[in-house]
C-alpha positions in Angstrom: 47.3 37.6 11.1 44.8 38.3 13.8 42.0 38.4 11.2 43.0 34.9 10.0 43.1 33.6 13.5 39.6 35.0 14.3 38.3 33.6 11.0 39.7 30.1 11.9 38.1 30.3 15.3 34.8 31.2 13.8 34.7 27.7 12.1 35.8 25.8 15.3 33.8 23.8 17.7 33.1 25.7 20.9 32.4 24.4 24.4 29.2 25.4 26.1 27.9 25.1 29.7 24.1 25.0 29.6 22.0 24.3 32.6 20.9 20.8 31.7 18.2 18.8 33.4 20.5 16.8 35.6 21.7 20.1 37.1 18.3 21.6 37.7 17.9 22.6 41.3 15.5 20.5 43.3 12.9 22.0 45.5 9.7 24.1 45.4 6.6 22.3 44.4 6.5 18.5 44.1 5.2 16.7 41.1 1.6 17.0 40.7 1.3 19.7 43.3 -1.8 21.8 43.0 -0.3 24.9 44.7 2.8 25.7 42.8 1.5 29.2 42.2 2.2 31.8 39.5 4.7 33.8 41.5 7.1 30.8 42.0 6.6 29.7 38.4 7.3 33.1 36.9 10.3 33.8 39.2 11.8 30.4 38.4 12.0 29.5 42.0 10.2 26.1 41.6 12.1 23.5 39.6 10.5 20.2 38.7 12.3 17.0 38.0 12.1 15.6 34.4 13.4 12.8 32.3 14.8 15.5 29.9 18.3 15.6 31.3 20.1 16.8 28.2 18.1 20.0 27.6 17.2 23.1 29.5 13.9 23.2 31.3 11.2 25.3 29.6 7.9 26.1 31.3 4.5 26.2 29.5 1.0 27.0 30.5 -1.1 24.2 28.9 -4.9 24.6 28.2 -6.8 21.6 26.9 -10.2 22.5 25.4 -12.1 19.3 25.2 -15.8 20.0 24.4 -19.0 21.9 25.3 -22.5 21.0 26.0 -25.9 22.7 26.4 -24.9 25.8 24.4 -27.8 28.2 23.6 -28.8 28.6 20.0 -28.6 31.9 18.2 -32.0 33.6 18.7 -31.9 35.0 15.2 -31.1 31.8 13.2 -31.9 29.1 15.7 -28.4 27.6 15.1 -25.1 27.7 16.9 -21.7 27.5 15.2 -19.4 27.4 18.2 -15.7 27.8 18.6 -13.4 28.4 21.5 -10.9 31.3 22.0 -8.1 31.0 24.5 -6.8 34.5 25.6 -3.7 35.2 27.7 -2.6 38.8 27.6 -2.2 39.7 23.9 -2.1 36.1 22.7 -5.2 34.5 21.3 -5.6 31.0 20.1 -8.8 29.7 18.5 -10.2 26.2 17.8 -12.0 25.2 14.6 -15.7 25.9 14.5 -18.6 23.5 14.0 -21.6 24.2 12.0 -25.0 23.9 13.8 -23.6 22.0 16.8 -24.5 22.7 20.4 -22.2 19.9 21.7 -18.9 20.5 19.8 -15.8 18.5 20.6 -12.4 20.0 19.9 -9.7 18.1 21.9 -7.2 20.8 21.2 -4.3 21.9 23.4 -2.8 25.4 23.6 0.7 26.1 25.0 1.9 29.5 26.2 5.7 29.9 26.9 6.7 31.3 30.3 8.9 34.1 28.8 5.9 35.4 26.9 3.3 35.6 29.7 1.8 39.1 29.9 -1.1 38.5 32.3 -2.0 36.8 35.5 -5.4 35.8 34.2 -6.4 33.2 31.6 -9.7 33.6 29.8 -11.4 31.0 27.7 -14.3 32.3 25.5 -16.9 30.3 23.7 -18.1 32.2 20.7 -20.6 31.8 17.9 -19.2 32.2 14.4 -22.5 33.3 12.8 -22.9 36.3 15.1 -20.8 39.4 14.5 -19.8 42.0 17.0 -20.2 41.9 20.8 -23.1 39.4 20.6 -20.8 36.7 19.2 -19.9 35.9 22.8 -21.7 32.9 24.3 -19.8 32.9 27.6 -16.4 32.6 29.2 -14.3 30.9 31.9 -11.6 32.8 33.8 -8.6 31.2 35.6 -6.2 32.8 38.0 -2.7 31.6 37.1 -1.8 31.6 40.8 -4.1 28.6 41.3 -3.1 26.6 38.3 -1.5 23.2 39.2 1.8 21.9 38.0 2.4 18.5 36.3 5.5 16.7 35.0 5.5 13.3 33.4 5.4 10.4 34.3 2.4 11.8 36.3 -0.9 10.8 34.6 -2.6 13.5 32.5 -4.6 16.1 34.4 -8.3 15.2 34.2 -10.4 17.8 32.5 -13.4 19.3 34.4 -16.7 20.9 33.5 -16.9 24.6 34.0 -20.1 26.6 33.9 -19.9 29.5 31.4 -20.1 33.1 32.8 -21.3 36.2 31.1 -18.6 37.8 28.9 -18.9 41.1 30.8 -17.4 39.4 33.9 -20.2 40.3 36.3 -20.2 36.8 37.7 -23.5 36.1 36.1 -23.8 32.5 34.9 -25.2 31.7 31.4 -26.4 28.6 29.8 -23.7 26.1 28.7 -20.7 24.3 30.0 -17.2 23.7 28.7 -14.8 20.9 29.7 -11.2 22.2 30.3 -7.9 21.2 31.8 -5.3 23.9 32.7 -1.9 23.1 34.1 1.7 24.2 34.2 4.3 21.8 32.6 7.5 21.6 30.7 8.5 20.4 27.2 8.5 16.9 28.6 4.7 16.9 28.6 3.1 14.5 26.0 0.8 17.4 24.9 3.8 19.5 23.8 4.3 18.2 20.2 0.6 18.6 19.1 -0.1 21.8 21.0 -0.8 25.2 19.4 2.1 27.4 20.6 2.0 31.1 21.4 5.3 31.8 19.7 3.7 30.7 16.4 0.5 32.7 16.8 0.9 34.3 13.4 0.7 31.0 11.6 -2.7 29.8 10.5 -4.2 27.1 8.3 -2.1 24.3 6.9 1.1 26.1 8.1 0.2 25.1 11.7 0.9 21.4 11.0 4.3 22.1 9.3 5.8 23.6 12.5 5.2 20.7 14.8 7.9 18.3 16.0 7.6 14.8 14.8 9.3 11.4 14.7 9.4 9.5 11.4 10.4 6.0 10.6 11.9 5.1 7.3 10.0 2.5 5.3 11.3 -1.1 5.6 13.3 -1.7 2.4 13.9 -5.0 0.7 16.0 -6.0 -2.2 13.9 -7.9 -4.8 15.9 -10.4 -6.8 14.3 -11.4 -10.1 16.1 -14.2 -11.9 14.7 -14.3 -15.4 15.6 -17.8 -16.6 13.8 -18.5 -19.9 10.7 -18.1 -21.9 8.8 -20.6 -24.1 6.9 -20.4 -27.3 7.5 -16.7 -28.0 6.3 -15.6 -31.5 7.7 -12.4 -32.9 5.3 -10.0 -34.7 7.7 -9.5 -37.6 8.4 -12.7 -39.6 11.4 -13.7 -41.7 14.0 -11.9 -39.6 16.4 -12.6 -36.8 14.6 -11.7 -33.6 16.3 -10.0 -30.7 14.2 -11.0 -27.7 14.8 -9.5 -24.2 12.9 -9.4 -21.0 12.0 -6.0 -19.4 11.0 -5.9 -15.7 9.4 -2.9 -14.1 8.7 -2.3 -10.4 7.3 1.2 -9.7 9.7 3.6 -11.4 12.5 1.1 -11.7 13.0 -0.6 -15.1 15.7 -3.1 -15.9 16.3 -5.2 -19.0 18.1 -8.5 -19.7 20.5 -9.0 -22.6 19.0 -9.8 -26.0 18.7 -13.4 -27.1 19.2 -13.6 -30.8 17.4 -16.4 -32.7 15.6 -17.0 -36.0 13.6 -20.1 -35.0 10.5 -20.6 -32.9 11.7 -18.9 -29.9 12.4 -20.2 -26.5 15.0 -17.6 -25.4 17.3 -18.3 -22.5 18.8 -15.5 -20.3 19.4 -16.7 -16.7 20.1 -13.1 -15.5 19.5 -11.6 -12.1 17.8 -8.2 -11.9 17.8 -6.4 -8.5 15.2 -3.8 -7.4 14.5 -1.9 -4.2 10.9 -2.3 -2.8 9.4 -1.0 0.4 6.7 -2.3 2.8 3.8 -2.2 2.5 4.2 -3.7 -1.0 2.0 -1.4 -3.1 3.7 -1.9 -6.5 3.3 -4.7 -9.0 6.1 -6.6 -10.7 5.4 -6.1 -14.5 7.5 -8.3 -16.8 7.2 -8.0 -20.6 8.9 -10.1 -23.3 9.9 -7.7 -26.1 11.5 -7.9 -29.6 14.0 -5.2 -30.5 12.8 -4.5 -34.0 14.7 -1.2 -34.6 16.6 1.4 -32.5 13.3 3.2 -31.9 10.9 0.3 -31.7 10.4 -2.6 -29.3 7.4 -4.9 -29.9 5.8 -6.3 -26.8 5.2 -10.0 -27.3 3.8 -10.9 -23.9 3.3 -9.5 -20.4 2.5 -10.6 -16.9 1.8 -8.5 -13.8 2.5 -10.1 -10.4 2.0 -8.8 -6.8 5.1 -8.6 -4.6 3.3 -10.4 -1.8 3.4 -13.5 -4.0 7.2 -14.0 -3.6 9.2 -15.8 -0.9 11.4 -14.0 1.6 14.9 -15.4 1.8 16.7 -14.8 5.2 20.0 -16.6 4.5 22.4 -17.5 1.7 20.8 -20.8 0.8 21.0 -21.0 -3.0 17.7 -22.8 -3.7 14.5 -20.8 -4.2 11.7 -22.6 -6.0 11.3 -21.3 -9.5 7.9 -21.0 -11.2 6.4 -20.7 -14.6 4.0 -17.8 -15.3 1.7 -17.5 -18.2 2.1 -14.5 -20.5 -0.6 -12.3 -21.7 -0.5 -12.1 -25.5 0.2 -8.7 -27.1 0.8 -7.2 -30.5 0.1 -8.1 -34.1 1.2 -11.7 -33.8 -2.2 -12.9 -32.6 -3.4 -16.2 -34.0 -6.6 -16.4 -35.9 -9.6 -16.3 -33.6 -7.7 -14.7 -30.7 -8.6 -11.3 -29.3 -6.2 -8.7 -27.9 -5.1 -9.3 -24.3 -6.4 -12.9 -24.5 -4.5 -15.3 -22.2 -2.5 -17.7 -24.3 -1.2 -20.5 -22.1 1.4 -21.7 -24.6 3.6 -18.6 -24.0 5.1 -18.5 -20.6 8.2 -17.3 -18.7 10.3 -19.1 -16.1 11.2 -16.9 -13.1 12.9 -17.3 -9.7 11.9 -14.3 -7.5 12.6 -13.7 -3.9 12.8 -10.8 -1.4 16.2 -10.6 0.1 16.0 -10.2 3.9 19.6 -10.9 4.8 21.0 -7.7 3.0 21.1 -4.2 4.4 19.4 -1.9 1.9 21.7 1.1 1.8 20.1 4.5 1.4 23.2 6.4 2.5 26.9 6.1 1.8 28.9 3.5 3.6 31.4 6.2 4.6 28.9 7.6 7.1 26.3 4.9 7.4 24.0 5.0 10.4 22.6 1.5 10.3 24.0 -1.9 9.2 21.3 -4.3 10.2 19.8 -6.6 7.6 16.2 -6.1 6.5 14.7 -9.0 8.3 14.1 -8.3 12.0 14.7 -12.0 12.8 18.4 -11.4 12.0 18.9 -8.4 14.3 21.2 -8.5 17.2 20.3 -6.9 20.6 21.3 -3.2 20.9 24.6 -2.4 22.5 23.8 1.1 23.7 21.6 4.2 23.6 22.3 7.5 22.0 20.6 10.5 23.5 20.6 13.9 21.7 19.4 17.2 23.1 18.7 20.0 20.6 19.3 23.0 22.8 19.1 25.8 20.2 21.0 27.9 17.7 22.8 31.2 17.9 23.5 33.9 15.4 21.5 32.4 12.5 21.6 34.5 9.3 18.2 35.7 8.0 16.9 33.9 5.0 13.7 35.8 4.2 11.8 39.0 4.7 8.5 39.1 6.6 6.6 42.2 7.5 9.7 44.3 6.5 11.9 42.4 8.9 14.7 39.9 8.1 14.0 36.6 9.8 14.4 32.8 9.8 12.0 29.9 10.7 14.5 27.3 11.7 14.0 23.6 12.5 16.4 20.6 13.0 16.2 17.2 11.4 18.3 14.2 12.7 18.7 10.8 11.1 20.1 7.7 12.7 19.2 4.3 11.6 15.5 4.0 10.5 14.4 6.8 12.9 14.2 10.4 11.7 13.3 13.3 14.1 12.2 16.8 13.4 12.1 19.5 16.0 9.5 22.2 16.2 9.9 25.2 13.8 10.8 28.3 15.8 9.0 31.1 13.9 10.8 34.4 13.3 13.8 33.8 15.5 17.5 34.1 14.7 18.4 32.5 18.1 15.8 29.7 18.4 15.6 27.5 21.5 14.2 24.1 20.9 15.2 22.2 24.0 13.9 18.9 22.7 15.5 15.5 23.5 15.4 12.3 21.5 16.8 8.8 21.9 18.0 6.1 19.5 19.0 2.5 20.1 22.6 1.8 18.9 23.4 -1.6 17.3 26.9 -0.7 16.2 29.2 2.0 17.5 30.9 2.5 14.1 28.0 4.5 12.8 27.2 8.2 12.2 24.3 10.4 13.2 23.5 13.2 10.8 21.9 16.4 12.0 20.7 19.2 9.6 19.2 22.6 10.2 16.7 24.0 7.7 14.6 27.1 7.1 10.8 26.3 6.9 9.4 27.9 3.7 6.0 26.2 3.9 4.3 28.1 6.7 1.5 29.4 4.6 -0.9 32.3 5.4 1.0 35.0 7.2 4.1 32.8 7.1 4.7 33.7 3.4 5.0 30.1 2.5 4.5 28.8 -1.1 3.6 25.3 -2.2 6.5 25.1 -4.7 9.1 26.6 -2.3 11.9 24.5 -1.0 13.2 24.5 2.6 16.6 26.2 2.6 19.7 24.5 3.9 21.3 26.2 6.9 23.9 23.6 7.7 24.7 20.0 8.6 26.9 18.1 11.0 27.8 14.5 11.5 28.9 12.8 14.7 30.6 9.4 14.6 29.7 7.4 17.6 33.0 5.6 17.8 34.7 8.9 18.6 32.6 9.4 21.8 33.4 8.4 25.3 30.9 6.3 27.1 28.5 8.0 29.6 30.0 11.4 29.0 27.7 14.4 28.2 29.0 16.5 25.3 27.8 20.1 25.2 29.2 22.0 22.2 28.3 24.7 19.8 28.8 23.5 16.2 29.4 25.9 13.4 26.7 25.6 10.7 28.8 25.8 7.5 27.1 25.6 4.1 28.6 25.7 0.6 26.8 28.1 -1.7 27.5 29.2 -5.3 29.1 32.3 -3.9 31.4 30.3 -1.6 31.5 28.9 1.9 29.3 30.6 4.4 28.8 30.3 8.2 25.0 30.4 8.8 25.2 30.3 12.6 25.9 27.9 15.4 24.0 24.8 16.6 24.0 24.0 20.3 23.7 20.3 21.1 24.1 18.0 24.1 24.5 14.3 23.5 25.5 11.2 25.4 26.3 7.6 24.4 25.5 5.0 27.0 26.9 1.5 26.5 24.7 -1.4 27.7 27.1 -4.2 26.9 30.8 -3.3 26.7 31.8 -6.9 25.8 29.4 -7.0 22.8 30.6 -3.6 21.7 34.3 -4.8 21.6 33.1 -8.1 20.0 31.7 -6.1 17.0 35.0 -4.6 16.1 36.1 -8.0 14.7 33.0 -8.5 12.6 32.2 -7.3 9.1 30.7 -3.9 8.8 27.7 -5.2 6.7 25.7 -8.4 6.9 27.4 -11.5 5.6 25.3 -11.7 2.4 27.1 -8.6 1.1 30.3 -10.7 1.1 28.9 -14.1 0.1 26.9 -12.8 -2.8 28.1 -9.2 -3.4 26.7 -6.7 -5.8 28.8 -4.8 -8.3 29.7 -1.2 -7.7 27.3 0.0 -10.4 24.5 -2.1 -8.9 25.1 -0.6 -5.5 25.1 3.0 -6.8 21.9 2.4 -8.7 20.2 0.6 -5.8 21.2 3.3 -3.4 19.7 6.0 -5.6 16.5 4.0 -5.9 16.4 3.5 -2.1 16.8 7.2 -1.5 14.0 8.0 -3.9 11.7 5.6 -2.1 12.6 7.0 1.3 12.1 10.5 0.2 8.7 9.7 -1.4 7.4 7.9 1.7 8.5 10.5 4.2 7.1 13.2 1.9 3.7 11.6 2.3 3.8 12.0 6.2 2.0 14.8 8.0 3.8 17.1 8.3 5.9 16.0 5.4 9.6 15.6 5.5 10.3 17.1 2.2 12.3 15.7 -0.6 15.0 18.4 -0.5 15.5 17.8 3.2 15.8 14.0 2.8 18.2 14.3 -0.2 20.5 16.8 1.7 20.5 14.5 4.8 21.4 11.4 2.7 23.9 13.2 0.5 22.3 12.4 -2.8 24.8 14.4 -4.8 27.9 13.1 -3.2 28.9 11.0 -6.2 28.8 14.0 -8.6 32.0 15.4 -10.0 33.5 18.3 -8.0 36.9 19.9 -8.6 36.9 21.1 -5.0 36.2 17.7 -3.6 38.9 16.1 -5.9 41.4 18.6 -4.6 40.4 17.9 -1.0 40.8 14.2 -1.5 44.2 14.7 -3.1 45.5 16.7 -0.2 44.0 14.1 2.2 46.1 11.5 0.5 49.2 13.7 0.7 48.5 14.3 4.4 48.3 10.6 4.9 51.6 10.0 3.1 53.3 12.9 4.8 54.3 10.6 7.7 55.8 8.0 5.4 57.6 10.7 3.3 58.9 12.3 6.5 60.3 8.9 7.6 62.1 8.5 4.3 63.5 12.0 4.6 64.7 11.2 8.2 66.4 8.0 7.0 68.0 9.9 4.2 69.4 12.4 6.7 70.7 9.5 8.8 72.4 8.0 5.7 74.0 11.4 4.9 75.2 11.8 8.5 73.4 15.1 8.9 73.4 14.4 12.7 76.4 12.2 13.6 75.0 11.2 17.0 71.7 10.0 15.5 73.5 8.0 12.8 75.8 6.4 15.4 72.7 5.4 17.5 71.1 3.9 14.4 74.3 1.9 13.8 74.1 0.6 17.3 70.4 -0.4 16.8 71.4 -2.1 13.6 74.0 -4.2 15.3 71.6 -5.2 18.1 68.9 -6.3 15.6 71.3 -8.2 13.4 72.8 -10.2 16.2 69.4 -10.7 17.9 66.9 -10.9 15.0 64.3 -12.3 17.4 63.9 -8.8 18.8 62.8 -7.2 15.5 59.0 -7.8 15.8 58.8 -7.2 19.6 60.7 -4.0 19.1 58.3 -2.8 16.4 55.2 -3.6 18.4 56.7 -2.1 21.6 57.5 1.0 19.7 53.9 1.4 18.5 52.7 0.7 22.0 54.8 3.5 23.4 53.7 5.9 20.6 50.1 5.1 21.4 50.6 5.9 25.1 52.4 9.1 24.2 49.6 10.2 21.9 47.0 9.6 24.6 48.0 12.9 26.1 47.1 14.7 22.9 43.9 12.8 22.1 41.0 14.7 20.7 38.8 16.1 23.5 35.9 17.1 21.2 34.1 15.1 18.5 34.9 16.0 14.9 32.9 18.5 12.9 32.5 19.9 9.4 35.9 21.3 8.5 35.9 24.0 5.8 39.7 23.9 5.4 39.8 20.1 5.0 36.9 20.3 2.5 39.0 22.9 0.5 36.0 25.2 0.6 37.8 28.4 1.6 40.2 28.6 -1.4 37.9 27.2 -4.1 37.7 29.1 -7.4 34.2 30.7 -8.1 33.9 28.9 -11.4 34.7 25.5 -9.8 31.9 26.2 -7.3 29.5 27.2 -10.1 30.4 23.9 -11.8 29.7 21.9 -8.6 26.2 23.5 -8.4 25.4 22.9 -12.0 22.6 20.5 -12.9 23.1 17.1 -14.5 23.0 17.2 -17.5 24.5 20.7 -17.6 22.4 23.8 -18.2 25.3 26.2 -18.8 26.1 27.9 -22.2 28.2 26.1 -24.7 31.3 28.3 -24.2 31.3 27.6 -20.5 30.9 23.9 -21.0 33.8 23.9 -23.5 36.1 25.7 -21.0 35.2 23.3 -18.2 35.7 20.3 -20.5 39.2 21.6 -21.5 40.0 22.1 -17.8 38.9 18.5 -17.1 41.0 17.2 -19.9 44.0 19.0 -18.5 43.5 17.4 -15.1 42.8 14.0 -16.6 46.0 14.4 -18.7 48.1 14.7 -15.5 46.4 11.7 -14.0 47.0 9.8 -17.2 50.7 10.6 -17.1 51.0 9.4 -13.5 49.1 6.2 -14.2 51.3 5.7 -17.3 54.5 6.2 -15.2 53.3 3.6 -12.7 52.5 1.1 -15.5 56.0 1.7 -17.0 57.8 0.9 -13.7 55.7 -2.3 -13.3 56.5 -3.4 -16.9 60.2 -2.7 -16.3 60.1 -5.0 -13.3 58.3 -7.6 -15.3 60.9 -7.4 -18.1 63.7 -8.5 -15.8 63.0 -12.2 -16.6 61.0 -11.8 -19.9 64.1 -11.6 -22.2 62.6 -8.6 -23.9 66.1 -7.1 -23.6 68.3 -10.2 -23.8 71.4 -8.5 -22.5 69.7 -7.0 -19.5 67.9 -10.3 -18.7 71.2 -12.2 -19.1 73.0 -9.9 -16.7 70.1 -10.2 -14.1 70.1 -14.0 -14.4 73.8 -14.2 -13.8 73.5 -11.8 -10.9 70.7 -14.0 -9.3 73.0 -17.1 -9.6 75.9 -15.3 -8.0 73.7 -13.9 -5.3 72.2 -17.3 -4.6 75.7 -18.8 -4.1 76.9 -15.9 -1.9 73.8 -15.9 0.3 74.1 -19.7 0.7 77.7 -19.7 1.9 77.4 -16.4 3.9 75.5 -16.3 7.2 72.4 -14.1 7.1 73.7 -11.9 9.9 76.8 -11.0 8.0 74.7 -10.2 4.9 72.3 -8.0 6.9 75.2 -6.2 8.7 77.0 -5.5 5.4 73.9 -4.3 3.7 73.0 -2.0 6.7 76.5 -0.6 7.0 76.6 0.1 3.2 73.3 2.0 3.4 74.5 4.0 6.3 78.0 4.7 4.9 79.5 8.2 5.3 78.9 10.8 2.6 82.7 10.7 1.9 82.1 7.2 0.4 79.0 8.2 -1.6 78.7 9.4 -5.2 76.3 12.0 -6.4 75.5 9.9 -9.4 72.6 7.5 -9.4 73.4 4.0 -8.1 74.1 1.0 -10.4 70.8 -0.8 -9.6 68.9 2.4 -10.4 70.7 2.9 -13.7 70.2 -0.7 -14.6 66.4 -0.5 -13.8 65.9 2.7 -15.8 67.4 1.1 -18.9 64.9 -1.8 -18.9 62.3 -1.8 -21.7 58.6 -1.2 -21.2 55.5 -1.3 -23.4 55.3 2.4 -23.6 57.0 2.3 -27.0 54.2 0.2 -28.4 51.5 2.8 -27.5 49.9 4.8 -30.3 
């Protein structure tokens, strides 16, 4: 029992109490002070103010190497291939080298974390790459960390200064050449922090350096492209003396859609008038390629004409006005049906197609499920409403991460976080080789609707390259994901919690560690926020001209592919597997585990209604005589004063709401392994969930799973059939399918009409209530007469094959 309790607690949300920025002690050196000193910095006595109030303060020694001048050439070759080396204790960082340059410019920043400082002296060496051994030193500059100034934004950047190079042996002898440097002590709020070389990633070299940096990404601006293919004129099939099946095929990028075939045996002017919907992204790089084709055989389609149009040619529609100017476009002739004297690809003006094309700006292009949507604004910025609030998230760190790889004989993890809300994605810095990484990075989003969800994922970076053991074809591993619904948050409250990182693997559910976050939702307009609760979730075009369910699924899949492709081209790239995991690409796939979880969600939802019916049944059976008597009294009051029924119901719900306020949730929701039915799932069901589509399993395994699916579907089929039977019995009451039953029911309706007309309603309600609440002594164990009568009614089940 204690083991189960500890297991449950392991998957629960935990409260934390980090030393956030707003609780940092004030004192010590002021902003921009030039005498903060190493002793105070290393001892933590000096605390500087910062706009980062949702993360813990982290100190860094920043070194900006700008450029050199007047460097002496190599006496042997007459050239100089300089580079800079920044050394602090055992840590060394180097810039790139320049070939044959005596005035190189690097503009590179190095950052050394406070907890890794091993020396009180900073050395900056200028070296020549052509020379080997001790003579590769050109000169150096030495800094005493006690004299390094401090700086915290919004102070202006520290101006770099020229420093004369000294002899590398440290004898105070000056040598030829100068280097421009800036050295200061700052925090992670410094604007140089994201692009800096960090001492905790000193083992990463080459292209791997760019993959560990923190970045902010913006999703491409997505549009729906509506192509209304109206008709074509003077289309000549290549194969004569046959009934042609002409259709239009439209391609935009990787998206291909076709109209229905128009069948005709005459000189063809086919008519379709069909809408084809695509997803496109700015800047519009693709072309709209439309071809008119003839379906000659199941394996052959003849291209009769084609036209390629740039997307910038089409009008942008920002409302629901129905009229968009249609246009005729000339088709380029293709195939064997060329007339005498024509050459292939000759423009033939007699063949043309009639189109009405527009870019829909009043829709919201969905790249994520509406169940946890993070943005509901239409595409066109002109239709956006002002923001109602600000969401601030501080990524503090993670604890107890499980190792995912081996490096230098040691199990390790290179973890980073990704957060997605609206069009803004953020990626934290990769903490190399740490099972308890500390990011302490803070990001901000504008909130346009509080009924939205922010998604945060943790991944293992597998693309560090060089000593990072990265590989180009490797995929970043999933460590876990959480979602936070903004409507569950209190305004202006700082939440500091440790979230369990739970991931589902083919071997079962696994806790990969804990993610520590701090976040706050600040409302800028309380009235506008309440006003939104009465408005539709999506822009009005989704309701005035809605898409079908199949269209929405297809368009969402195309939008996710476009977003993944665009973000994968950024530097550093946000890789496809990361974007797909954040957007839940596989959420629509069949899963026995998810089906069970949804079934038990429905049962939990109906449990209250079922419990109420059980309670009423106990009242009718007089299980508790006092309760039954009180219900009788309530019945008499409501019968004689019916105007109290609705006020009583609403007052009762009001009192329940006040009572439940004491038991309201103190913490935001998190990933629940028990609710997801992940703890008791069968291994084969998990293996099926992780199977590819189409399947890649052996035939016997597929047969077994197919039989299991048929068994489950058979039960669902039985339940649906029973529901249809009950509905058909109700319908047959007046259909004379059973003439005797219908006659009895019609006579009953006539008698009931007369009795209810001459009897006051209060008397009828009182008699009916007392009959339902009668004592068990006056009850029979046999089914009631109405139930017996209803079960004898016919249905159409006997007509089923």
